[in-house]
C-alpha angles and dihedrals in degrees: 000000000000125000109242119216117189119201111205138167124150093206116081122229096044095120091243099147092041091055092046091052092049094053090046094055091044092055097042088052090053090057101262120138105241129187127183132208118198114202096165112105089222089069095208094143093050090050090051095049089046089067090056135067102201101062126055122214134193115203101212140172140200100292101045102029099103090048091050097048089048088049093051090046089060092056104041148045094227128028114195115194125198109207124202120245105251112022105115098178097045091042090052095050094047092048091051088056098045130094092210139010121208113197111197119206139168109243101257127108090242094055092043089052088053088061094067097093091052092044092049094046092050089050094051090048090046093232118146115247136191128187117229115202110219134186089025112177118236093243141028137053100289094121094052090047088053096049090053090056100045127112095183141055112283124214113240089224124072145178118247128220097265129157093217092072091061093040092053094044091055088057099046090255141112123238091255090061094056095035112017098182096037126126087242088059090046091052092053091047091052093046093049092050092050092045088050088053093052093048090050089055097052 
């Protein structure tokens, strides 16, 4: 049975879908069977996956989300689920069925505070959660500020504020496919390794 990772954040602009896509491509390139489930009405993840041939994606909604996630889990090693921002009932059910929740956030106190509903929901459902800092600036104290505001475990790896992530996404690609030896690619590799370690310890 596949391991299910849900990406959830109720505040927009956190880079949730971008981070999910980067990890999906990394694991697919490593030979893992990856399926995506896009629960966000914007459909950005489904559009990204539609430009590829190596990663399947189900665009789903409230009434069929659980069955689509279960169907994807029968066909893959890893299922990555992109949750919409404000959908409490759907989010709760998805978190309940997940092995891990990744909550992306920009490294500011305001963005970290916006994680509280997702963090609290994961705690109630007894689903492990890790916060992923995204769009991290190259210099400054943003990461330390974020750590001070957190109520949940933080991944040591993070995603920088790099233009190549957006450029790649618009082409249905990942940063490593445009710039194989870039800092962006190295960040995704480190993140994937850390998430694998978390999953192995569950």
